[in-house]
N, C-alpha and C positions, 0 to 999 in steps of 0.2 A: 475477185475484183477489188482493186486497190481504192482506198477512201479518196474521195476528191478533195483536193486542196483549195483553199481560196486565200487571198491576200486581204488582211484586214487594213483598212485605212488608219493612218496615225495622224497625230497632229502636225508632222511635218508635211503630209499630203493636203491636209485641211488648209495651210498657210499659202498653198498653191492655187487654191480655188479663186475663180475670177470675182471681182468687187462688182457685181452686176445688179445688186438691189435684192437678189434672192437671200432668203436666210438659209444657211447651212448649217447642219450638226452631224456629228459623228457619234453613233451609239453603237457601242461594242464592235468598232471597225466597220460599221455600215454606214452609208452616206444617206442623209435624209434632206430633202431640198423642200422648202415650205413658201408657198406663195405670199404675197402681202396680204395682212389681216383685214377683215371688215370693220366697219364703223363701230358696231357694238364692242368688239374686241378691243379697239384702240382706246375707246373711252374708259373702259374698265381697266386697262393697263395704265393710262395717263391719271386716272383717280387714284389707282393703288399706289403708283410712284410719288404722286405729290403727297398723299396724306402720310405715307411711311416716311418719305423724305423730310416732311415738317416734323414729324415725331423724332427722328433721329438727330436732326439739326438741333432742335431745342435741348435735347437730353444728351447729347454727343455720345450715343451708345453704339454707333457704328457707322457703316454706309450702305447706302440703298443704290442699286444700279438698275438701268432699264435696257432692255435689249435695243441693239444688238452689242451684246458684252459677253466674251467667251468665258465659260467655267470648264477647266480642265479637271475632269474627275481622274482621268488616266491619260496614256499616251492615246488610246482608241476611244476615249468617250470625251467629246468636246460639245458642249450643249451650250445653247442660248436663251436661258429661261427669260420669260417676258419681264419679270421683276425678280430681284434677289436682294438679299440682305446679309452682310457680313458683320459681325459684331466686333467690337474693339477687341476683345479677346482672341480673335481669329484674323486681326488686320494684316497679320504677316502672310496670309494666304492672297493678299491683293497684291498684284504686280502692276506694272505700267500697262500691260497689254491684256491681262485677264485676272480670273480667280483661280488660284491653283489649288485645288483640293476642293472640299464641300462647303459650300456657304451655309450659314445657319438656318436660313429660310429662302425657299425657292417658291415662286408663284408663276403657274402656267395658266394662261386664259385660253379656253378651247375655242378653236376654230373648226370648222367642218373638216377640213383637211388634216388636223392634227389631233382631233378628239381621241381617236384610237390609241396613238402613240403616247400622248400625254397620260391617258388613264390607265395604261398597262405598261408599256416598255419604259417609258421614263419613271413611273413610279417604282418599277422593280430597280431600275440603275440608281434612283436618288436613295432608294432604301439600302441598296448594296454599299453605296459609298459614304453613308452616315450622315445624309441631310437631317437636320434637326427638325424640320418641320416642312411640309409641302402642301401648299393651297391650290386646288383646282377649282378655278372659276368658270362657271357657265353663263356667259352673256346671254344666251338664249332664254334659259331657265331663271335667270338672274338668282344663282344660288353659288355657294361656295363650300367645297367639301374641304377640310382641314385633316391632314394626316400628321401626326406627332410621333416622334421617337419615344417609344415604349420599351418593356422588355422583349418582345417579340419582333421588333423594328419598327417601322412606320404603321401606326395603328390609327383608324378613323376615330375622330373624337365629334361629338355633337356640338355645333356651335350655336345653334338657334338662330336668333336674328342680330346677334352681335358678335363680331370677331374680336378675340383676345388671344394673347399669346405670352406664355412665360418667357419667351425671348425678348418681348417688349413689355416691360413692367409698366403698369397702368394704361396701357394701349387699349382703346375700345373704338371699333368701327362698327356703325350700323351696316349691316349686309347692302341695304338699300343705297347707300353712299356709293358703293363700289360702280353702280350702274347709272348713278346720277348724270344728267346732262345740264347744260346751263340754259336750256330752254325754259 
C-alpha cells in the first residue's frame, strides 16, 4: 500500500484566504479557523496589549502587536498570536505585513475553541521555532502560565501573582490586572 500524500498549505495559500472576519492560521501546513473570541478573552487581550505597549513605549525596548497580525515561523506555519512582542534587537524581523521569524514573547489567551491548540500544538511549534517566552492566559481560571526558554526548550516557570520577564526589565504586572474590567 502506497503512503498517502497530502499537500501542506503555505503562506502563499494563506494570502488567498478571504477577509471575512474569521481568524485563520496555518500550523505545520494545516488550516485552523477560529471564531470571534468572547468578552473575557477580549478584556485580557486588551489589558495585556495596553500594559505592555505602555511599558515598551516609555522604555523604547521594542514593539508590541495585537491580533490580527501574522507571524511567519516558516512557509507552512503562519500564526496570529493574541499579543506579541519583538525586542529592538530583533526589529529586523518586523516587516510591513508581518513578523518573519520568532517574536521574543508570544501571548495566547485561551478560548473554548482554541484551548487545546494553544496548550499543545502551538506550544510545540513556538518551542520548535525558538520563541523566547510563551504566556498562556486563561480568562476563566484567571491565571497565567509562563513558558520560558531554558536548556531543554520552553520550560514552565512559576509566576505566582506577579508577572515578570527577563525580556522586559523591571516589568511587573499583577496577574489580577490582566482580567480587570472598568466596572
